[in-house]
N, C-alpha and C positions, 0 to 999 in steps of 0.2 A: 580482361579478367572479370570473372563473375562476382557479383555482390555477395558478401557474406552476411548471413543472418546474425543479427545481434538481439539477444534476448532483451525485451524491454525492461526487465528488472536489473540488467547489467549495464544499461546505457547511462553513463554519467550525465548526459544532457537532459534526461527525462525528469520531470517533476512528478511527485507522487502524492497520493492521498491515503489517509487511513480510513478504513471502513470498519463498521461493527455490525454484527448480526443480532438477532433476537436472543441468542444464547450468551451474549456478551463477549463473543470471540472477535478478535481483531484481525485485520488483513491489510497488508501493504498492497497498493494498487496503482498502476500507472495512470496519471491524470487523463491522458488522451483516450483511455478505454472507457466504455460505458460501464457504469456501476451495475453489478449483477443484481438480479431480483433478490429481495430479502436482505439486502445490505444497505446501510446509510453512511454517508460521509460524516466523520467526526473530527478530522483534522486535515489541514493542507488546503491547497497544494503547497508543497515545500520540497526541499531536497530529501533524498532517500534517508540520510543519517538523521535528520530532524524527525522524520516520520518514525523511524525505528526507535528513537529515544522517547517519542510520545507513546508508542505502544508499550515499551518497557516500563514507563512511569505509570501507565493507567491500567494495564492488564495484570492484575495482581496475582492470579493463579492461572497459568496457561494450560493446566491440566483439565480445566473445566470446559 
């Protein structure tokens, strides 16, 4: 049987980090992936839910 692809954002085994860019926008990112250019780590590594809660508590207006 062939291996099935699992999206890294859906894998409950992964740890995540929270990134922020120069616009103050946040992103959830798998810990094992290299941080993209222009982003810096602001929280984690931690579980996905902890990272989501950090984003919700710190990103006051997601329309920006």
